[in-house]
C-alpha positions as CSV (number, residue, x, y, z in Angstrom):
1,M,49.9,90.7,-85.6
2,Q,46.1,90.1,-85.8
3,R,46.7,86.9,-87.8
4,Q,49.1,85.6,-85.1
5,A,46.6,86.3,-82.4
6,K,44.0,84.3,-84.3
7,K,46.3,81.4,-84.7
8,L,47.2,81.5,-81.0
9,F,43.5,81.6,-80.1
10,Y,42.7,78.6,-82.3
11,K,45.6,76.7,-80.8
12,C,44.5,77.4,-77.3
13,L,40.8,76.7,-78.0
14,P,41.0,72.9,-77.4
15,A,42.9,73.3,-74.2
16,L,40.4,75.9,-73.0
17,F,37.5,73.6,-73.9
18,L,39.1,70.7,-72.0
19,Y,39.8,72.9,-69.0
20,M,36.1,74.0,-68.9
21,L,34.9,70.4,-69.3
22,T,37.1,69.3,-66.4
23,L,35.9,72.2,-64.2
24,S,32.3,71.4,-64.9
25,A,32.9,67.7,-64.1
26,C,34.5,68.6,-60.8
27,E,31.5,70.9,-60.0
28,N,29.1,68.0,-60.7
29,S,31.0,65.6,-58.5
30,L,31.3,68.1,-55.7
31,D,27.5,68.6,-55.9
32,D,27.0,64.9,-55.7
33,I,29.3,64.6,-52.7
34,K,27.4,67.4,-51.0
35,K,24.1,65.7,-51.6
36,I,25.4,62.4,-50.3
37,S,27.0,64.1,-47.2
38,S,23.7,65.9,-46.4
39,K,21.8,62.6,-46.6
40,E,24.4,60.9,-44.3
41,E,24.1,63.8,-41.8
42,D,20.4,63.2,-41.5
43,K,21.0,59.6,-40.3
44,P,21.3,59.2,-36.6
45,F,25.0,58.0,-36.4
46,S,27.0,57.8,-33.2
47,T,30.6,56.8,-32.6
48,S,32.0,55.3,-29.4
49,H,35.6,54.5,-28.5
50,D,37.0,51.7,-26.3
51,V,33.6,50.0,-25.9
52,E,32.7,47.2,-23.6
53,V,29.3,45.5,-23.8
54,I,28.1,42.8,-21.4
55,Y,25.4,40.4,-22.6
56,S,23.3,38.8,-19.8
57,D,20.3,36.4,-19.5
58,S,18.4,35.9,-16.3
59,A,20.9,38.1,-14.4
60,K,23.8,35.8,-15.6
61,V,26.6,37.1,-17.7
62,K,26.7,35.2,-21.0
63,A,29.2,37.2,-23.0
64,R,31.5,40.3,-22.9
65,M,32.4,42.2,-26.1
66,T,35.2,44.7,-26.4
67,T,36.1,46.9,-29.4
68,P,38.2,50.0,-29.9
69,L,35.6,51.7,-32.1
70,M,31.9,51.2,-32.6
71,I,29.8,53.1,-35.1
72,E,26.1,52.8,-34.5
73,L,23.2,53.6,-36.9
74,D,19.9,54.0,-35.1
75,D,17.5,53.7,-38.0
76,P,14.3,51.6,-37.6
77,K,14.7,50.3,-41.1
78,N,18.4,49.4,-40.9
79,S,20.0,49.7,-37.5
80,Y,23.4,48.2,-36.9
81,H,26.6,48.4,-34.8
82,E,29.7,48.4,-36.9
83,M,33.2,47.5,-35.4
84,P,35.6,48.5,-38.2
85,K,38.8,48.2,-36.0
86,G,38.2,44.7,-34.7
87,V,36.4,43.0,-31.9
88,K,36.8,40.3,-29.2
89,V,33.9,38.4,-27.7
90,V,34.3,36.2,-24.6
91,F,31.5,33.7,-23.9
92,Y,30.9,32.4,-20.3
93,E,29.3,29.4,-18.7
94,D,26.9,30.0,-15.8
95,D,29.8,29.6,-13.3
96,M,31.7,32.3,-15.3
97,T,34.3,29.9,-16.7
98,V,35.2,30.8,-20.3
99,K,33.2,28.8,-22.8
100,G,34.9,30.3,-25.9
101,T,36.2,33.4,-27.6
102,I,35.8,35.0,-31.0
103,T,38.2,37.6,-32.5
104,S,38.1,39.3,-35.9
105,D,39.4,42.4,-37.6
106,Y,35.9,43.6,-38.5
107,A,32.4,42.9,-37.3
108,I,28.9,44.2,-37.8
109,Q,25.8,43.5,-35.7
110,K,22.6,43.7,-37.7
111,D,19.8,44.3,-35.3
112,R,16.9,43.6,-37.7
113,E,18.4,40.2,-38.8
114,N,19.6,39.5,-35.2
115,I,23.0,38.4,-36.4
116,I,26.7,39.4,-35.9
117,D,28.8,39.0,-39.0
118,F,32.5,38.6,-38.1
119,K,34.9,39.2,-41.0
120,K,38.7,39.1,-41.7
121,N,41.0,36.9,-39.7
122,V,38.2,35.3,-37.7
123,V,39.5,33.1,-34.9
124,V,37.3,31.1,-32.6
125,T,38.4,29.0,-29.5
126,N,36.2,26.7,-27.5
127,A,36.4,25.0,-24.1
128,Q,37.5,21.8,-25.8
129,G,40.8,23.5,-26.9
130,Q,39.8,23.7,-30.6
131,T,40.8,26.7,-32.8
132,F,38.6,27.6,-35.7
133,K,39.8,30.0,-38.5
134,S,38.0,31.6,-41.4
135,D,37.5,34.9,-43.2
136,E,33.9,35.0,-42.1
137,L,31.6,33.6,-39.4
138,I,28.0,34.5,-38.7
139,D,26.6,34.4,-35.2
140,D,22.8,33.7,-35.7
141,V,21.8,35.0,-32.3
142,G,18.1,34.3,-32.7
143,N,18.7,30.6,-33.7
144,K,21.7,30.1,-31.4
145,K,24.1,28.8,-34.0
146,F,27.2,29.8,-35.9
147,Y,27.8,29.2,-39.6
148,T,29.9,30.1,-42.7
149,D,30.1,29.2,-46.3
150,K,33.8,30.3,-46.5
151,P,36.9,28.1,-46.4
152,V,37.6,27.0,-42.8
153,E,40.4,25.4,-40.9
154,I,40.1,23.8,-37.4
155,N,42.9,22.7,-35.2
156,M,41.4,20.0,-33.0
157,G,43.9,20.6,-30.2
158,N,45.3,17.0,-30.3
159,G,47.5,17.4,-33.3
160,S,44.6,16.8,-35.8
161,E,43.7,19.5,-38.3
162,M,40.6,19.7,-40.6
163,Q,39.9,21.9,-43.6
164,G,36.7,22.5,-45.6
165,V,34.4,24.9,-47.2
166,G,31.5,25.8,-45.0
167,A,30.9,24.9,-41.3
168,R,28.3,25.2,-38.6
169,C,27.8,24.5,-35.0
170,N,25.6,25.3,-32.0
171,A,25.9,28.2,-29.5
172,S,28.4,26.2,-27.4
173,M,30.9,26.3,-30.4
174,Y,31.2,22.5,-30.2
175,P,31.0,20.2,-32.1
176,W,31.8,21.7,-35.5
177,T,30.3,20.2,-38.7
178,I,32.5,20.9,-41.6
179,D,31.4,20.6,-45.3
180,R,33.7,19.1,-47.9
181,S,36.2,18.3,-45.3
182,T,39.7,17.0,-45.5
183,G,42.2,16.5,-42.6
184,T,45.4,15.3,-41.2
185,F,45.3,13.0,-38.1
186,P,48.4,11.9,-36.1
187,V,48.7,8.1,-35.7
188,D,50.4,6.6,-32.7
189,Q,53.1,4.3,-34.1
190,K,52.4,1.8,-31.3
191,D,48.8,1.4,-32.7
192,D,49.8,1.2,-36.3
193,P,49.3,-2.4,-37.5
194,A,52.3,-2.0,-39.9
195,N,54.6,-1.7,-36.9
196,Q,53.3,-4.7,-35.0
197,Q,55.0,-8.0,-35.5
């Protein structure tokens, strides 16, 4: 009976060792999570729902931003406003006509760099009827320009389309300069020399 008990003990020893190792690993990871959580709690986060922000200059409305969720970190070293559920920005002329729009599935406004980084399904429209699409677009607020180094596609509004990798333009969102561009342009058959006799 004693010999059987010893055999059983030796058979169970590896399983017991493995269980204790797993338990200690879980304890360590839980400790790490608690440390990280306590650090995050010290940061001045705030969360707002159904946010509308109006940007103005000299008492004139320049833009209106709406987002279903905004997470704000008020930290002098790294303050930002994150919009993880998407955002829409409408830009206005001085007479309040719409100059253009930007929508994206995600955006983050980095206060220190004075930029807004739009990401995922970025769509821009301008007053000229053009539609710009990319996975990322950076609004350099301080220098009044937009740019990206990602693949882009622009529908010119007249049937022409352009693609490229990288683009930039001024604050009016027109004209766009596209790097490494290719495109398709409709040709009126009346103007095609091959059709003239």
